[in-house]
N, C-alpha and C positions, 0 to 999 in steps of 0.2 A: 368484335370492337370491347367487350365485355374483356376479355382475350388480354388483346392490347393494354387495355388502361391496369389491368392486373401487374402483366410485365413493367407496366412505367413505377407501378408501387413498390415491386419489389425490387426495381433500382432506387426508386429514391430512398426507400426505408433504408438501405444502406449507411451509415453512417460515414461522413469524407474518414474519419480516426480508423474506420475497420477495413478498409478498402484501400488497397495500392494504389499512389498517385497513377495516373495515363504518364507522366513524365515529371521526375523531380526537376526543376528547374532553381539551377544556383543564382546564385546574387545577381550576375553578369548575365545568366538567361533570361532573367525578368527584369531587370533593367532594359534591355535589347526588346524583349517584348513589349514592353510599354510606350519605347522609342516608334515601333512598326506599328503599335495602334494610333499614336497620335499620326504620326504619317498617313496611315488610312484614313483616318480620320479628317482630316486635312484636306485630302485630294476627293474626298467625299464633300469638302465645304465650297471646293472650288467648284464641282458639278454646276452647268446651268438650272436644275430643278432644287440645289442646295436653296434652304433657309438662312436669315441671316447669321445666325449663330446654332451650333450644336454642343450637347455635352455626351458623356458615354465613358462605361466603365466595364470591368470586365473582373470576375474573382474565378480563380484558380481551386482545383481540389482541394487544396491545401488553405483554403482560407485568404488567401494573399491576394488583394486587391490591387489594381492600376487604373487607374482613371486619365482623361484627357478631354481639350476643352478646344473648340477654332468658332472663329469667326466674332459677332457682335452681339451683345447681351442687351445694349440698344444703340441701333446706328447711326440714331442722329446724334445721340451725344458722343459716339464714338467708344462708347465704355465696352470693353473687352469682355468676352465670356472669359472666364473664372473656374477651377476645378471647385470651389465653393460655390456655386451660383445655383441657386434652387429654378426649377421652371416647374410649372404643371402638370401634373401625372396625368388627368385625363382617368380614365376608366380602368389604369391600373390599379388604383384606388379599392375595386371589388377587390380583388385579391385579401385586403386586408379585410372588406364585410364580413369575407368568406369566413376569414380564421377569427373573429371577432365571434360571427354566429356558431361554430364548431366547438370555439371554447364554452360557448354559454350550455351548448347540446352535451359536450362531457359532465356539465353539474347539471344536467337535466333539468335545466331552466327551460329551453327548448328542445322538442324534438322533428328530428327531419320530416318524417314521416306525417308527421302530426297535420291534421287543413288547420290554417291561418284563421279560421274564425276562432279559434281555442283562445288567440289571445286579442284579438280585434273585432270579434264578431257584435259587439255588442254597440260597435261606435255607429253613429246613425249614416255614416256614410256607405257602412260595409255594403248594406244588400246593391249598390250600385256597381261595387269592382267587377267588372268583367270576369265571370267564373270563378267568382267570389267564393262560393261553398264548397267550390270543388278543389281549390288550391291548397296545394301543401307547401311548406317552406323549401321543401327540395326543389319545386318546383319556380320558386322563385330564384333560390340562385341556379340553377340552370337553366334559366330561360325556359321554361316551358309549361309557361303558366296562360301563355295564350292572352297575356297582357298587352295590349298596344302603348308604344312608346311614344311619351308626352313630346318630345323633341321634334317626332317628325309630324306632329299634331299642327295643322292651320291654324286650331286656336290659339297655340302656345307661340309659335312663331307671329301670330299678328300680336298676340299680346309683350313680347317681346318689342316688337319694333314699337307699340304704341309706349312703353315703357322709355324708349330711346326719342320718341317724337315730346314728349312732354318734359323730357327731363327727366327721370323716375327711374333710371335704369340701376342706381344704385340702391333702390330698395329691394329688389331682384322678389323671388316668390317663397313662400314657407314651403314645408313638406306636403303640407294640406292643399295648399293652392294649385301645388304639382301635380298631385296626386287627383285632382279636380278635371284638369285637360283630360282625363278616358275614363271617368264615372259616364253611365248611361251607354257607352258605349260597346260595338258587338265586337266579343272576343275574337282573335284572329284564330284560334283552332280551338278543342274542347280542350282541358287542361290534361297534361301530360301526354297529349298526344303532336307535338311537334317542337318545333326551335325556333324563337323569335325573339333578338336581341331585345331588351326594354329597359332603359334606365328608370322607367316609370316599378318597374317591377322590385328594384333596389332599394328605392325609394319606400315603399310599402315596404320592405323587409328592414328600412331603419327604422319604422314606425314599430314594428313588432319587436327587433332588439331593446327599443329604451319601455317600451309597456311592460315587456315580461320580467327584466332586468331590474327598471326601477332607476337607472341611472343614464347618461346621455351615452352615445355609440361614442361618441371624442372620449369624454371620460375613460369608457371601455379601453377605448384602442389604446390611449396613452398608460393606461395601468397594464393590459396584458400584452403589447405586442412593441409598444414604441418604446418604450422605458424597460423592461426586461431586456430588449435586443440593442438597445443604445444605440437608436437609430434615428440622431439627433439631428439631423437635417431633413425631417419628414415632418411638419407641422398639418395641422389643420386650416382648409383653406376658406374658414368662415368668418372673413375679415377681408374691409378692400386694401388694407396695405401688411403685406408681407416683404419680412425681409430680406434682401440680397436676392428679386426675385428678378429675372430674366423680363424683359419687354417681349408681350408677345403681339405677332404681326398678325390680325385678324383676318379673313377674306369671305365677308359674307356671300358675294356675288366674283363669279369669275371674271376675269380681265377688266375688274375697278380695282383700285387703290385699296391697298392692307390698310386697314386702321390698327392705331395703335393700342392695345388694351390697356395699357398707364396712362396715368396722365396725373402730373406732381408727382408719381409715386405712389400712385393711389389705381388701383381698379377703375374701368368707367364703367362699371355694371358690377354686381353684388357674384360674387363668385360661391356664397354662398347656399346659393338656389342650387348646387352640383352637390352636394351633401351625400350623402350613400350611395349616390348613382359613380361615383370617386372623392372629390374633396380634401384631397392633397394636394401641398406644393412638398416637391419633393428633390432628391439629386443621383445621379445614375450611382454614386458611389451605396449611401444607402440601398438604393434597389437591388444593387446584385448582393449584395449582404442579404436582404431578405427573400430572394429568391434562393440562396442556399441555405436561408434556414428554412424558409416554407415547404420547399418540396425535395431537401432531405432528411424532414420531421425533428427541427429541433426549435419549431416555431411555436408550439404548445408543448405542453405536459401531458404526456400521453399517446396512443397511438392513434392515429387521423388522416393519415393520408390515403387509405383503402376509401375513407366517406368521401375525401376530396375528390379524387379520381378514378372511384370503378364504377362504371354503368355512365358512360358520357353521355349527354345530348347530341346524337350525330346533326352537323351542320353539313357538310359535304361529304366527297371520298378521300379529301387531304386534312380533312379539319372539326373537332369535334369540340364538347364543355362541358366540363366536369362542374364543380363548386365554386364559380369563382375564378376556373382555370379553362385557355385553351390548350387544346392536346392539338400538334400542328404535324404536318410532315411535309420539313422542308429538303430543300437540296442535300443540306448538311445531315441529314436523318431526323430524329425523331426530337422532337423540344416542345416544351410545359411551359404556359407563361400569359401573358397579358398585354395589348394595347392600350393605349392612352390618345384621345381627342378631346380638348377641350379650345372654347373660339380662342385665337392664336398661339396653340401649343399643338404639339402631336411627342408619342413618346412609345417605347414599345422594349417589354423586357422578356429574355427568354433564358430557359435554364435549358441544358442538355442531359440528359439521366447519364447516359452511356460516358461521358467523358468529365461530368460533375462538375464542368461549369457553368457560371452566367454571364449574360451580356446584359447591357441594357444604354438608353439612346434619349437624350430627351431634345427637343426640336422650338425653337419660339415660332413657327410658324404652324400653321394650319390645313393647307390647300395646297396638294401637287408636290408635297415631300413624299418619294418614294421610301417612307421608314421602314418597309419590309425587307428592300434589298439591302437598303442600309445598315440594316441589323444582323442580316448574315452575312455582309460584305466584311464587317466590324467580328463579328465571331468566328470567323474563317481565319482570321490571324493569332486569333490564340487556340482552336485548333491545328493549327499546320505548326504551330510554335512545339507545343506541348507534342506532337508529334516529332519532330525534329529535336525534341528532349528526349523523346525514346530511343533516340535512332533508327528510326523508322525511316 
């Protein structure tokens, strides 16, 4: 697995400007690809399992970006999805958290293989963290800490239900309240010996980032990532009203009617609870630009891809997890990126090192959407167009 990751690092580390493009599409070819991409998204939107609306984008080896939208941003109001609509990105936000963390590592504010007690060991809650004394920063990033996921906790689910019943849902949970749902619980495995996806680990990571840097996570993200890369459609989701956001359709229980996430333009629950578990509203055009920057080595100053991708934590025969990044073997070949789920929304961002293209899709439904199949179908359109452009 380390050899595989090293190959990925080598592929991604070569900048787009220093490699010949797999195919040079002229303006007519780019327009034809954008039209075919829209057609494919429209066809996916007509499937029985399609969400109310979808947004998608692609980025080519030369950096050009194309986008498509289909369906409804708000079905009841008959407001269509547009290319500028925002949607919640869910855990794709972890890719940004990992990048901010690595930027602090480069400045020696954080250290990947240091134990987290270095920064939060004096907190009164720290002795109650499962595996707390054995966890390193790297283990939080690659889900190797053994910390349970509060999202799967019945205590958390009951607390959410209670907020709905009492009309208190818009108050949300603070990071420390979120962490409390796993304190004193048995770890899932000894630290560093397994893999278990945990949003709670990333919440703990956010606390460490802020404690070590003396700044808020969102301030660091804006200054170090969003502003330099001009990702203007990506904003923090620490507010009830997010401009130009598609309405999500949340289905907490199968076969029951979906619940609208927005009421009078504001969330019916507080999205700030997600924080460094995700914490962003964005747009596929920003996501493909982000994927190109992150996985081609242009997101941070200095080299960082080896740390991001090498020695990933094995999940199964077809996937592993680096530092805030999945490494996939899919029908189209090797891809890296992340998926996202948030109540009422799903998303996926993929980068293909061999082709140097990125594809992203966001949907405003959280149940029954075959997001993996949809993302692969859209990537196939782009790869085929580049192949045709190369005369193959």
